[in-house]
N, C-alpha and C positions, 0 to 999 in steps of 0.2 A: 102465959108463960109456957114456952115449948121446952120439952126435955131434949137436950142435945144427944143425938144418937150417932156418935162419931164412927162407930163400927160400920153402920149401914151407909153413912155418907161416904166413908172411905171406899166401900165396895162400889158404890154408884159412880164416884169420881172417875174411875177407869173408863167409863162409857161417855163422859162429857167430851165434846169436840170430835165425836165419831159420826159418820154420815148415815146414822140409822135413827129411826124414831124410837124414843124411849117410852115405855108404858110400865107404870107401876101397878101391880095387881096384888090382891090378897084378900083374906077374909075380912068381913065387916068388923070394924072397930079394932083393927090391928095396928093402927098408927100410920096408914098410907098418907092420908092428908097432912098430918103433922110432919112426916118425913118430906113430903113435897114442899111444904112451906119452908122447912129448913133448907132444902136444896135451892129453892128460889131465892131465899135470903143470901145464901152463899154465892149464887151466880151474880146477884146484884152487887154484893161486896167486892166481887172480882171484876166489876165493870161492865157486865152484860146489861144492855138496855132493856127496860120493860117491854118495849115493842118487839123484842126478840124472844120473849118468853110467852108460851101459850099454856094456860092452865084451864082445863075443862072439868068442872064438877058436875058429873051426871046426875046428882041428886037435885040440882037446880032446874026448874022448869024452863029457863031460858035456853038450855042446851038440849031439851027434849027432842027437838027436831033433827038432831044429829043421829042418824041411824047407820050410815056407812062413811067411809073416807071420802066419798064423792060429795057430801053435803058441804 
């Protein structure tokens, strides 16, 4: 179960549909992954296709090869 973080989601919503790459950063264990999962859930509920959402968890070895934006 994810805790709904309406305040943070509201702040992020202003950047949805803008032509910039969005990166969520912060200290370890501050809720970034949970917030991203909530945001992805919201996007899907709004009709965004899974194929239009990219989520990269750099703690997984499958993404270890990504070192720059060129990969």
